[in-house]
KOLLOTOR-492928 format. One record per residue (C-alpha): z, x, y; residue in one letter; residue number from 1. Coordinates in Angstrom, 3 decimals. Layout:
N
((Z,X,Y),'A',NUM)
...
//
This chain:
245
((-42.114,15.729,43.391),'M',1)
((-43.393,17.097,40.116),'R',2)
((-40.346,19.339,39.730),'Q',3)
((-37.999,16.440,40.470),'K',4)
((-39.682,14.274,37.855),'E',5)
((-39.410,17.065,35.294),'L',6)
((-35.682,17.394,36.045),'Q',7)
((-35.205,13.641,35.556),'Q',8)
((-37.099,13.729,32.273),'V',9)
((-35.023,16.719,31.155),'S',10)
((-31.791,14.877,31.993),'Q',11)
((-32.987,11.797,30.100),'Q',12)
((-33.798,13.935,27.056),'I',13)
((-30.344,15.529,27.198),'Q',14)
((-28.749,12.097,27.486),'T',15)
((-30.722,10.843,24.471),'L',16)
((-29.798,13.960,22.485),'Q',17)
((-26.101,13.435,23.255),'R',18)
((-26.347,9.756,22.312),'A',19)
((-28.100,10.639,19.048),'L',20)
((-25.499,13.302,18.278),'H',21)
((-22.658,10.865,18.985),'N',22)
((-24.350,8.241,16.816),'M',23)
((-24.704,10.701,13.961),'Q',24)
((-21.050,11.722,14.245),'E',25)
((-19.999,8.067,14.359),'S',26)
((-22.085,7.230,11.300),'N',27)
((-20.712,10.230,9.428),'Q',28)
((-17.166,9.206,10.346),'H',29)
((-17.753,5.614,9.199),'E',30)
((-19.347,6.872,5.985),'F',31)
((-16.340,9.107,5.291),'K',32)
((-13.986,6.163,5.837),'I',33)
((-16.052,3.940,3.544),'L',34)
((-16.244,6.642,0.894),'R',35)
((-12.496,7.233,1.072),'R',36)
((-11.797,3.498,0.750),'D',37)
((-14.110,3.192,-2.252),'V',38)
((-12.581,6.258,-3.928),'E',39)
((-9.075,4.936,-3.290),'N',40)
((-10.012,1.535,-4.684),'Q',41)
((-11.492,3.095,-7.813),'L',42)
((-8.396,5.269,-8.203),'E',43)
((-6.245,2.172,-7.895),'L',44)
((-8.349,0.431,-10.530),'Y',45)
((-7.923,3.393,-12.879),'K',46)
((-4.142,3.185,-12.455),'M',47)
((-4.140,-0.548,-13.103),'Q',48)
((-5.461,0.165,-16.591),'R',49)
((-1.929,1.384,-17.373),'Y',50)
((-0.369,-1.917,-16.276),'K',51)
((2.782,-2.844,-18.178),'V',52)
((4.567,-6.168,-18.416),'D',53)
((7.820,-5.627,-16.530),'V',54)
((10.659,-8.132,-16.898),'T',55)
((14.003,-7.879,-15.114),'L',56)
((17.160,-7.497,-17.184),'D',57)
((19.720,-10.008,-15.902),'A',58)
((22.467,-8.188,-17.822),'D',59)
((22.082,-5.195,-15.466),'T',60)
((21.938,-7.200,-12.208),'A',61)
((24.708,-7.007,-9.617),'H',62)
((26.603,-10.350,-9.525),'P',63)
((25.038,-11.209,-6.151),'R',64)
((21.532,-11.031,-7.577),'L',65)
((19.788,-14.039,-9.071),'E',66)
((16.986,-13.387,-11.551),'I',67)
((14.264,-16.003,-11.960),'S',68)
((13.952,-17.789,-15.302),'D',69)
((10.817,-15.815,-16.165),'D',70)
((12.455,-12.511,-15.162),'G',71)
((9.709,-11.712,-12.655),'K',72)
((11.624,-11.986,-9.368),'S',73)
((15.055,-11.276,-7.911),'V',74)
((16.806,-12.462,-4.763),'K',75)
((20.137,-11.755,-3.103),'D',76)
((22.375,-14.849,-2.940),'T',77)
((25.084,-13.032,-0.907),'A',78)
((27.579,-14.716,-3.252),'I',79)
((29.445,-13.006,-6.078),'I',80)
((28.313,-15.185,-8.940),'R',81)
((30.308,-15.793,-12.110),'N',82)
((28.418,-13.656,-14.604),'V',83)
((29.570,-11.918,-17.791),'P',84)
((30.974,-8.442,-17.332),'S',85)
((29.319,-5.760,-19.410),'N',86)
((28.783,-2.014,-19.432),'A',87)
((25.142,-2.343,-18.325),'K',88)
((25.815,-4.251,-15.099),'R',89)
((25.854,-2.603,-11.657),'F',90)
((29.040,-3.750,-9.928),'D',91)
((28.951,-2.088,-6.494),'S',92)
((25.280,-2.023,-5.478),'H',93)
((22.632,-4.760,-5.509),'T',94)
((20.612,-3.034,-8.225),'F',95)
((18.814,-4.344,-11.280),'V',96)
((16.760,-2.626,-13.985),'L',97)
((13.890,-3.854,-16.113),'A',98)
((14.344,-4.701,-19.776),'K',99)
((11.652,-2.231,-20.825),'E',100)
((12.412,1.483,-20.901),'G',101)
((9.929,4.307,-21.479),'Y',102)
((10.073,7.776,-22.998),'T',103)
((6.368,8.635,-23.002),'S',104)
((2.967,7.617,-21.665),'G',105)
((1.694,6.221,-18.377),'R',106)
((2.988,2.972,-16.951),'H',107)
((1.907,1.089,-13.829),'Y',108)
((3.372,-1.974,-12.124),'W',109)
((3.213,-3.596,-8.702),'E',110)
((5.925,-5.286,-6.652),'V',111)
((5.436,-7.757,-3.822),'D',112)
((8.275,-7.206,-1.344),'V',113)
((7.105,-10.048,0.912),'G',114)
((8.835,-10.049,4.295),'K',115)
((12.057,-8.411,3.123),'R',116)
((13.619,-6.073,5.680),'R',117)
((15.522,-4.059,3.082),'N',118)
((14.546,-3.015,-0.428),'W',119)
((14.213,-0.054,-2.784),'A',120)
((11.938,0.443,-5.784),'L',121)
((11.328,3.136,-8.367),'G',122)
((12.850,4.246,-11.658),'I',123)
((16.253,5.076,-13.058),'A',124)
((17.465,6.875,-16.149),'Q',125)
((19.297,4.861,-18.761),'E',126)
((22.408,7.020,-18.290),'S',127)
((22.865,6.322,-14.546),'V',128)
((26.295,5.292,-13.329),'T',129)
((26.646,1.498,-13.309),'R',130)
((30.208,1.181,-12.030),'K',131)
((31.607,2.123,-8.631),'G',132)
((29.795,3.535,-5.625),'T',133)
((26.964,6.014,-6.009),'L',134)
((24.090,7.560,-4.098),'T',135)
((20.624,6.850,-5.491),'P',136)
((18.934,10.252,-5.640),'S',137)
((17.022,12.326,-8.201),'P',138)
((20.108,14.372,-9.056),'K',139)
((21.879,11.107,-9.955),'N',140)
((18.970,9.822,-12.047),'G',141)
((17.184,7.646,-9.454),'F',142)
((13.688,8.245,-8.055),'W',143)
((13.089,5.592,-5.407),'T',144)
((11.534,4.731,-2.074),'I',145)
((12.535,1.907,0.243),'G',146)
((12.748,0.419,3.709),'V',147)
((15.683,-0.140,6.037),'A',148)
((15.765,-2.844,8.738),'T',149)
((12.115,-3.627,8.138),'G',150)
((10.637,-0.586,9.816),'R',151)
((11.983,2.747,8.543),'D',152)
((10.481,3.825,5.219),'Y',153)
((12.018,6.632,3.182),'F',154)
((11.753,8.435,-0.125),'A',155)
((15.363,8.747,-1.257),'Y',156)
((15.344,12.464,-1.834),'T',157)
((18.247,14.694,-0.824),'D',158)
((18.032,14.618,2.175),'P',159)
((15.872,11.538,2.674),'W',160)
((12.173,12.006,3.414),'T',161)
((10.678,9.728,6.075),'R',162)
((7.403,8.127,5.007),'L',163)
((4.416,7.405,7.212),'S',164)
((3.398,3.789,6.629),'V',165)
((0.638,2.040,8.554),'S',166)
((1.725,-1.503,9.340),'G',167)
((4.140,-3.418,7.142),'K',168)
((4.155,-2.493,3.481),'L',169)
((3.977,-5.692,1.440),'Q',170)
((2.729,-4.765,-2.019),'K',171)
((3.753,-1.487,-3.668),'T',172)
((2.081,0.076,-6.686),'G',173)
((4.144,2.379,-8.912),'I',174)
((2.689,4.783,-11.471),'L',175)
((5.015,6.556,-13.885),'L',176)
((3.349,9.419,-15.744),'D',177)
((5.987,10.759,-18.109),'I',178)
((3.794,13.460,-19.670),'S',179)
((3.082,14.886,-16.195),'A',180)
((6.677,14.096,-15.115),'K',181)
((5.418,12.401,-11.966),'K',182)
((6.260,9.153,-10.218),'L',183)
((3.793,7.995,-7.550),'S',184)
((3.967,5.134,-5.057),'F',185)
((1.007,3.428,-3.406),'Y',186)
((0.358,0.988,-0.577),'N',187)
((-1.819,-1.460,-2.507),'V',188)
((-3.290,-3.293,0.498),'H',189)
((-4.192,-0.064,2.318),'K',190)
((-5.187,1.658,-0.942),'M',191)
((-3.192,4.703,0.175),'A',192)
((-0.724,7.053,-1.510),'A',193)
((2.828,6.887,-0.157),'L',194)
((4.847,9.507,-2.017),'Y',195)
((5.029,11.366,-5.340),'T',196)
((8.199,12.565,-7.041),'F',197)
((8.275,15.322,-9.616),'M',198)
((10.862,14.069,-12.118),'I',199)
((11.287,17.207,-14.227),'A',200)
((14.676,18.099,-12.775),'D',201)
((17.599,16.271,-14.280),'G',202)
((15.582,14.171,-16.710),'S',203)
((15.662,14.262,-20.479),'S',204)
((12.498,13.871,-22.507),'Q',205)
((14.326,11.657,-24.994),'E',206)
((16.165,9.464,-22.483),'E',207)
((14.608,6.148,-21.526),'K',208)
((13.404,5.574,-17.976),'I',209)
((13.531,2.038,-16.538),'F',210)
((11.809,0.376,-13.569),'P',211)
((14.394,-0.020,-10.805),'F',212)
((14.785,-2.678,-8.105),'F',213)
((17.210,-3.133,-5.204),'S',214)
((17.444,-5.771,-2.484),'T',215)
((19.044,-3.252,-0.136),'G',216)
((22.608,-2.478,0.952),'P',217)
((25.197,-4.917,-0.352),'A',218)
((27.072,-4.504,2.941),'A',219)
((24.154,-5.795,5.019),'S',220)
((25.296,-8.441,7.530),'T',221)
((21.912,-10.208,7.575),'E',222)
((21.149,-12.317,4.508),'L',223)
((17.554,-11.882,3.416),'D',224)
((16.623,-14.552,0.885),'T',225)
((13.028,-13.315,0.398),'E',226)
((12.708,-12.322,-3.284),'P',227)
((11.233,-9.169,-4.757),'L',228)
((8.405,-10.255,-7.055),'K',229)
((6.780,-8.367,-9.908),'I',230)
((3.023,-8.844,-9.555),'V',231)
((1.609,-10.330,-12.731),'Q',232)
((-2.124,-10.247,-11.971),'G',233)
((-4.376,-7.921,-9.975),'F',234)
((-7.217,-8.802,-7.624),'D',235)
((-10.389,-7.675,-9.380),'E',236)
((-12.805,-9.035,-6.741),'G',237)
((-13.766,-5.626,-5.410),'F',238)
((-14.350,-4.206,-8.859),'I',239)
((-16.656,-7.078,-9.774),'L',240)
((-18.519,-6.882,-6.467),'D',241)
((-19.262,-3.174,-6.757),'C',242)
((-20.295,-3.439,-10.403),'G',243)
((-17.611,-0.978,-11.503),'C',244)
((-17.004,-2.919,-14.691),'L',245)
//
């Protein structure tokens, strides 16, 4: 009987040791997740210090695109509107550029894509082709990411690079660092990096770079009236709560 009791006690001790070990591993895992989230949030806050006021340039917008009066959103009307023809306007793709162009410094902006099933965001060189068909790619002066049919996310490299996105991407942060020749995209809600382009190839130090927006393929059979919106204010609740200011 004594030996049996000792065996039971030994088994109980082993069970407690395993439970304690599992608890420690679980706590360590949760701590790592919390630490990563905090670090990502602080990194996002640092980037937001470079926020720029981005306004869409209606003179560059494809005739199907309608720019809001304040220049902070764009939607696809699916109708070729009667707009003035000029050298700046894209005539074959539903593209639009911002009014502001940059040749130096760091610049950060965020775009709310809402429930759109198709879109593309990024930057374009001032010299990009505006007339006729083209392929948005770094060699043609475009550094962009986007989504097709609401589920397939890509960086528009050559060939395209599929992106791993958890859930539906709604708000995208974009950081242009011209001195480092880098363009980085972030999932704002998940506080996670999406993709980084090196923009050294094919870019000129003197040429202006503009924020770029697209509502997706002009040939799409499904009209998506959800606008792309430039985010004008950031949520600072977390920063205030953690005392980071």
